[in-house]
N, C-alpha and C positions, 0 to 999 in steps of 0.2 A: 504494500500500500504506500502510495506516495503522499508524504505529509507537506508538500510544497505549498507555500502561501504567497500572496502578492504583497509586495512592499513598494512604497513610494520613497524615492531618495531625492532630496533637494540639496543643491549645493550652488556655490558661486565659482565661476571660472573667470579670473581677472576682473572681478566685479560684476560680471554678467550672470543673472540667475539662470540656472538650468534645473531640469527635473526629468525623471524617468521612472518607469515601473519595472520591477524585476520579480521573477518568480524564484523563490529560494526556500529551502527547508528551514533555515534559521537566519537570523539577522542580529547583529550587534554593531556597536560603533566601529570596530575595526573592519568588519565586513563592509559596512556602508562606505567608509573611506576608500577601501580597495575598489569597490564597484563604481564609485564616483570617478576615481582615477581612470578606470577602464572606459567609462563613458566619455571622459575628456580626451582619451587617446594616449594616456600616459601608462596605464597598467596593461597587463597582458592577460588574456583569457586563454585557458588551456584548450587544446584541440579536442581532447577526449575527456569525458566526465571524470575519469580517475587520474588524469595527469595532474601532478602536483606543480603548481606555479608559486613563485614567491609573491606574497601579498605586498601591496604598496602600503607603506605606513603613513600615518598622518603627517609627520615631519617631512617626508619625501614628497607627498602630495602638495603640501603647502609651498614647497620650493618651486613647483610648477604652476602656482597661482590658484590652486583649489582651496577654497575656504568654506566655512559655514555649512558643513555637511550635517544634515538631519535626515532622519528616516522615520517612517511610521507604517504600520500594517494597514492595508486597505480594509474597508468594510467596517 
């Protein structure tokens, strides 16, 4: 059984507001920063579901202009 839920992630890229929806089994602040960096073109998404990729941290994301990352579950 798949326990994936929908989450909305809001962030700013160089002061410009951005937002997207992602389906994930779990979400926390570290995951939200990583996915925001992926949406901004900084982070890497693995090719396969089991491929381990290095997560982008908050300090690294901030160096690329990503700020104010927030997330919430839909519904």
